[in-house]
N, C-alpha and C positions, 0 to 999 in steps of 0.2 A: 923577817919575812913571815907573814901570816899565810898558812896553808890550811885550807878547809875543804871538806867534801860538800859543803852547802853552797848555795848560790849567793849568799849574803854573808857579811861579817857584822855581828852584833855591835852596834854603836858606831859603825863606819858606813860611809856611802862609797859606792864605786864611782870614782871620778872619770876614769877612762878604762875601756877594755883594750888591752894591748895585743891580744892574740893568743893562740893556742901554744902551749909549751908542753914538752914531753921529756921523758928520760927513760932509758932502756938499760938493762943489764942482762948479759948472757953469762950464766954461771954453770960451769961443767961439774957434773957429779957422776961418780960410778957407784950406783946404789948398791949393787951386789958386794963390791969390795968394801965400801964404807959400812955397810950393814954388818958384815962379819967382823970388821975392825972395831966396831963400837956397839956390840950386841947389848951391852949394859944400858945404853941410852934408850933402848926400846922397852925395857921393863917399865911397867906402869902406863903403857900406851903413849909415851912421849919418845920422840926421836930427836935428841939434842943436836946431833950432827946436822940434820936437815933443817931444824929450826934455826940454827946458827947460819946456815947457808941462805935460807930464805930471808932472814933478817939482814944479812950483808947485801944481798941482791936488792932488797927493798930500799935500804939506806943509800946505796949507790945510785939507784934510779932516782930517788927523791933529790939527792944532792945535785945530780945532773940537771934535773928539771928546774930546780931553784936557780942554778947557775944560768940557765937559758932565760929565765924570767928576769934576773938581774940585768942581763945584757939588753933587755927591752926597756929597762927603767922601772920595772914593777916593784911594788912593795907588798904584793899579795898574790895568791893563787887561789881561785875559787873553782868549785865544781870538780874537785880532784877525783879521778877514777884510777883504780888499781886493776892490774890483770897479771896473772901468772899462768904460764903454760909450761908443760914438760914435753920435750921431744926425746923419744927413746931410740936408741940405735941397736942394731942386731948384735953388736959385740958386748952389750950390757951397759954401755955408757948412757948417760942422760944429760941433757942440757936444760937448765931452768931458764926460761925467758921471762923476765919481770919488767913490766912497763907501767908507767904512770903518765897520765895526761891531765891537764887542767887549763884554765883560762888565766893568763897573767893580767893583773889589773893594777891600776894606780888608785889607791884609796884616799878618801878625803874625810 
């Protein structure tokens, strides 16, 4: 499956547009607890625990989107868009919502 943020695929033509596809992941995090549990990850300006969480959320959302495209008979997704939002709760918990959307296509 070719997945690209561009509207074209070099060397290929879009034979058919099959429709919008998407994938979502909601990933729970407790930033305060995780921060103190992994304080060493923050040294140097990097937060490995959160980078791993974001990577897992992105990979899951992409996998779901690709699966939806395959169901439509697609062999490519163009115009990929990413979005990540964090919802915070009064108790200190956070939910990371990661979404991806694109257009499923049949390439020729």
